[in-house]
C-alpha atoms as one frame of an Amber mdcrd trajectory, in Angstrom:
protein
 -22.910 -81.251  33.182 -24.760 -77.947  33.164 -24.867 -76.199  36.539 -27.222
 -73.469  37.626 -29.327 -71.805  40.298 -33.036 -71.178  40.676 -35.220 -69.181
  43.027 -38.821 -68.316  43.825 -37.577 -64.887  44.974 -38.544 -65.412  48.598
 -39.005 -62.202  50.526 -39.671 -63.285  54.087 -38.317 -61.787  57.324 -34.582
 -62.360  57.592 -34.020 -65.114  60.154 -31.179 -63.113  61.745 -32.590 -59.570
  61.759 -36.344 -60.136  61.515 -36.526 -57.485  58.786 -38.187 -57.890  55.399
 -36.752 -56.105  52.375 -38.858 -53.829  50.236 -39.786 -55.898  47.130 -37.947
 -53.397  44.923 -34.734 -53.928  46.895 -35.143 -57.708  46.782 -35.480 -57.587
  43.001 -32.443 -55.319  42.649 -30.456 -57.785  44.740 -31.714 -60.620  42.543
 -30.412 -58.884  39.426 -26.957 -58.661  41.027 -27.114 -62.352  41.963 -28.009
 -63.350  38.397 -25.360 -61.036  36.999 -22.718 -62.685  39.204 -23.886 -66.167
  38.184 -23.438 -65.169  34.539 -20.054 -63.519  35.004 -18.740 -66.404  37.110
 -19.718 -68.917  34.438 -22.793 -70.795  35.656 -24.916 -72.221  32.838 -28.530
 -71.504  33.744 -30.742 -69.488  36.084 -34.389 -70.287  36.767 -37.212 -68.204
  38.256 -40.185 -70.041  39.727 -43.791 -68.843  39.609 -45.685 -68.313  42.856
 -48.703 -66.243  43.833 -48.223 -65.990  47.598 -47.248 -63.125  49.861 -43.835
 -64.565  50.736 -42.683 -64.614  47.094 -42.386 -61.859  44.483 -42.084 -64.067
  41.432 -45.588 -64.095  39.997 -44.140 -62.889  36.644 -40.970 -64.899  35.930
 -40.812 -63.811  32.280 -40.614 -60.149  33.308 -37.807 -60.865  35.783 -35.919
 -62.943  33.224 -36.313 -60.213  30.585 -34.641 -57.756  32.965 -31.900 -60.314
  33.564 -31.433 -60.804  29.820 -30.263 -57.223  29.482 -27.679 -57.641  32.262
 -26.224 -60.985  31.197 -24.437 -62.423  28.177 -24.215 -66.201  28.352 -26.384
 -67.739  31.062 -29.556 -69.539  29.974 -32.800 -68.059  31.308 -35.551 -70.446
  32.375 -38.797 -70.502  34.280 -38.612 -72.921  37.214 -41.495 -73.543  36.945
 -44.319 -72.081  34.899 -47.572 -73.359  36.467 -48.949 -74.339  33.101 -52.362
 -75.559  34.237 -53.420 -72.052  35.287 -51.562 -70.151  32.543 -52.667 -69.458
  28.982 -50.190 -71.399  26.816 -50.347 -68.839  24.020 -49.268 -66.028  26.343
 -46.553 -68.228  27.864 -45.185 -68.996  24.415 -45.294 -65.350  23.362 -43.587
 -64.183  26.560 -40.741 -66.678  26.294 -40.359 -66.171  22.553 -39.922 -62.470
  23.297 -37.412 -63.337  26.028 -35.612 -65.563  23.542 -35.323 -62.670  21.091
 -34.078 -60.286  23.790 -31.459 -62.790  24.941 -30.535 -64.016  21.441 -31.496
 -67.610  22.050 -31.038 -68.159  25.786 -34.654 -68.723  26.874 -36.203 -71.951
  28.140 -39.610 -72.860  29.544 -39.817 -75.309  32.443 -43.439 -76.272  32.943
 -45.008 -78.067  35.880 -48.144 -78.553  37.903 -46.874 -76.314  40.714 -46.385
 -77.042  44.408 -49.098 -74.554  45.441 -52.600 -74.084  44.036 -53.306 -70.361
  44.601 -53.010 -69.555  40.906 -55.998 -71.720  39.947 -58.793 -69.796  41.704
 -56.886 -66.553  41.031 -57.184 -67.105  37.280 -60.608 -68.733  37.355 -59.498
 -72.340  36.929 -61.258 -75.261  38.589 -58.966 -77.405  40.725 -61.067 -80.426
  39.778 -59.606 -80.009  36.285 -56.017 -79.857  37.626 -54.651 -82.839  35.678
 -56.645 -82.250  32.509 -55.638 -78.577  32.362 -51.939 -79.404  32.564 -52.127
 -82.111  29.891 -54.170 -79.945  27.545 -52.037 -76.833  27.979 -48.863 -78.866
  27.495 -50.247 -80.228  24.244 -50.969 -76.690  23.053 -47.591 -75.229  23.962
 -45.823 -78.052  22.130 -48.068 -77.383  19.129 -47.190 -73.692  19.282 -43.469
 -74.286  19.114 -43.863 -76.608  16.123 -46.262 -74.499  14.043 -46.373 -70.801
  13.239 -50.007 -71.072  12.156 -51.952 -73.095  14.687 -55.014 -75.301  14.426
 -55.848 -76.803  17.791 -58.903 -78.022  19.686 -59.265 -78.260  23.439 -61.917
 -78.781  26.089 -60.887 -76.256  28.736 -59.381 -73.539  26.550 -61.055 -72.115
  23.437 -59.847 -73.776  20.264 -57.574 -72.012  17.781 -58.419 -72.079  14.103
 -55.755 -71.152  11.573 -54.209 -68.371  13.646 -50.602 -67.223  13.591 -48.866
 -66.872  16.956 -46.095 -64.268  17.182 -43.338 -63.436  17.748 -41.428 -66.570
  16.849 -38.389 -67.301  19.027 -34.749 -66.727  18.140 -34.055 -70.465  18.492
 -35.497 -72.814  15.913 -37.340 -74.662  18.667 -37.903 -73.032  22.047 -36.721
 -75.548  24.713 -39.481 -76.911  26.949 -38.686 -78.945  30.070 -41.184 -80.734
  32.322 -40.597 -80.413  36.069 -41.675 -83.469  38.053 -42.083 -83.823  41.809
 -43.990 -86.952  42.782 -46.100 -87.968  39.793 -44.794 -91.053  37.946 -47.135
 -90.476  35.004 -45.520 -87.085  34.388 -42.059 -88.646  34.226 -43.150 -91.245
  31.702 -45.075 -88.677  29.668 -42.049 -86.385  29.430 -39.986 -89.176  27.925
 -42.776 -90.290  25.614 -43.156 -86.735  24.330 -39.402 -86.387  23.830 -39.064
 -83.633  26.437 -36.252 -83.093  28.987 -37.245 -83.586  32.613 -36.296 -81.678
  35.771 -36.664 -83.841  38.863 -37.247 -81.874  42.063 -35.643 -83.580  45.070
 -36.362 -81.552  48.194 -36.909 -84.279  50.785 -36.172 -87.896  51.597 -33.228
 -89.703  50.040 -32.395 -88.937  46.391 -32.011 -92.658  45.634 -35.760 -93.018
  46.234 -36.346 -90.896  43.114 -34.409 -93.169  40.755 -37.659 -94.796  39.464
 -38.723 -91.392  38.062 -35.531 -91.168  36.001 -36.093 -94.748  34.862 -39.669
 -93.954  33.821 -38.461 -90.921  31.864 -35.999 -93.093  29.941 -38.559 -95.852
  29.471 -41.098 -93.401  28.080 -38.534 -92.185  25.545 -37.503 -95.718  24.605
 -41.061 -96.970  24.115 -41.971 -93.934  22.000 -38.845 -94.316  19.877 -37.357
 -91.032  21.092 -33.719 -90.263  21.727 -32.575 -90.099  25.348 -33.691 -86.763
  26.789 -31.697 -84.607  29.237 -32.381 -84.935  32.957 -31.916 -82.196  35.559
 -31.801 -82.672  39.329 -33.173 -79.603  41.155 -32.406 -79.379  44.879 -32.385
 -77.050  47.868 -28.968 -76.069  49.153 -26.360 -73.542  50.192 -22.571 -73.317
  50.045 -20.110 -71.700  52.458 -16.446 -72.117  53.274 -17.182 -74.845  55.830
 -19.966 -77.303  56.525 -20.802 -75.682  59.862 -20.944 -72.198  58.389 -23.212
 -73.372  55.538 -25.624 -75.079  57.930 -25.570 -72.227  60.432 -26.549 -69.789
  57.673 -29.047 -71.985  55.846 -30.928 -73.664  58.702 -32.674 -70.607  60.217
 -33.945 -69.508  56.794 -34.972 -73.053  55.816 -36.841 -73.424  59.099 -38.843
 -70.213  58.653 -40.023 -71.333  55.223 -40.584 -75.021  55.930 -42.372 -74.388
  59.222 -44.778 -71.978  57.533 -45.595 -74.526  54.841 -45.697 -77.226  57.505
 -48.362 -75.397  59.482 -50.530 -75.389  56.361 -49.915 -79.059  55.576 -49.774
 -80.615  59.021 -46.013 -81.180  59.250 -44.066 -81.003  62.490 -41.643 -78.073
  62.918 -38.181 -78.692  61.454 -35.453 -79.461  63.983 -31.731 -78.829  63.558
 -31.138 -82.572  63.829 -33.496 -83.246  60.924 -31.872 -80.522  58.883 -28.358
 -81.792  59.550 -29.419 -85.315  58.554 -30.774 -83.950  55.273 -27.358 -82.473
  54.453 -25.538 -85.812  54.675 -24.234 -87.463  51.513 -27.460 -89.417  51.042
 -29.805 -86.633  52.149 -31.795 -84.297  49.921 -30.381 -80.886  50.876 -27.135
 -79.883  49.153 -25.730 -77.787  51.988 -22.061 -77.676  52.914 -18.549 -76.748
  51.916 -17.557 -76.760  48.222 -16.011 -80.226  48.601 -19.141 -81.615  50.254
 -21.280 -80.224  47.449 -18.926 -81.715  44.850 -19.132 -85.096  46.570 -22.920
 -84.922  46.690 -23.362 -83.971  43.036 -21.026 -86.787  41.981 -22.795 -89.244
  44.298 -26.139 -88.326  42.779 -24.716 -88.632  39.275 -23.868 -92.246  40.042
 -27.583 -92.727  40.746 -29.180 -90.679  37.987 -26.608 -90.003  35.269 -28.115
 -86.530  34.982 -27.081 -83.774  32.585 -27.899 -80.705  34.692 -27.897 -79.787
  38.366 -29.739 -76.730  39.714 -29.517 -75.411  43.250 -32.131 -73.320  45.067
 -30.046 -71.347  47.563 -32.709 -68.949  48.811 -35.030 -71.269  50.724 -36.196
 -68.540  53.048 -34.490 -65.169  53.150 -30.686 -65.228  53.334 -28.707 -61.997
  53.216 -27.712 -60.750  49.790 -24.017 -60.749  50.696 -24.110 -64.390  51.799
 -26.061 -65.446  48.699 -23.464 -63.776  46.488 -20.712 -65.683  48.287 -22.575
 -68.974  47.879 -23.029 -68.337  44.148 -19.357 -67.458  43.824 -18.267 -70.674
  45.544 -20.609 -72.718  43.367 -19.230 -71.180  40.178 -15.531 -70.987  41.045
 -14.880 -73.987  43.308 -17.625 -76.542  42.617 -18.302 -76.107  38.899 -14.704
 -76.496  37.634 -14.320 -79.843  39.429 -17.654 -81.184  38.202 -16.911 -80.128
  34.640 -13.613 -82.031  34.646 -15.460 -85.299  35.205 -15.886 -87.447  32.100
 -19.459 -88.515  32.561 -20.597 -91.491  30.550 -23.805 -90.769  28.640 -26.433
 -93.468  29.055 -28.207 -94.167  25.788
């Protein structure tokens, strides 16, 4: 199983000190976190795209390009690219360039996005939300198959016999689809022969099993080989369960309560948070052994090929994030990698 981390590069007031880092300092810290993940042997790092004041990740490709020059082995992915509001040609060119810089370590993870700010920002109509994603996905898949492109769309100007450059280092630039709560997206990913990342950030993971089943069914019915599945979750690791929860909860609460005020959710309580960290809960927070148990428990449900952990849900100190990454890479990953997972075909 591949193991990795992802972040939206939150830069909110620290729950302990109340201070907010200068964005330049937050990005310097992020480079050190990615560098450690690479040196410690994690497989992949992802940078999500957001266009809100509490995040500084509106340009994931730029961040990943900086990381490419400070790393050697770790794969570099968006997590996610909000494809409906992006120009697919520019996305392909940016990640092809990243692929060249990193000598074949780039990936694109596309999705609809959990926020909608990018649509009015880039002049897109939210009424076209679904159509834009489907059309832009079709174009980006066309771009990776053909150097000279002929393509017609409704929302983006058509392309007639135009070359798109540079071409990536890899023969075929990997494209994943990130899915939250849309069954059609899971089926479509399988039908298109594309790996799927399933975001599980609430409820019980077992409730998401139908999405994995739809992904496999889509592949089967289209005559495609089984495609990789990633489980992407919120979490944090410390030496003990109590320490992990004591560090993670205040930061989680700041972030989730802010989103909750916008969406009509009740404030998060410590009891709710602790319940979410149980074996059958969504948040992967705890000691290394608890995290191992949870990943293996979820593998019994999903049979997934990759697991990615978002440790910075809200602002957690750089030192504590580094320790969490270290524990993930040195104590969790070796145990998971020793497991002989059966591949479902």
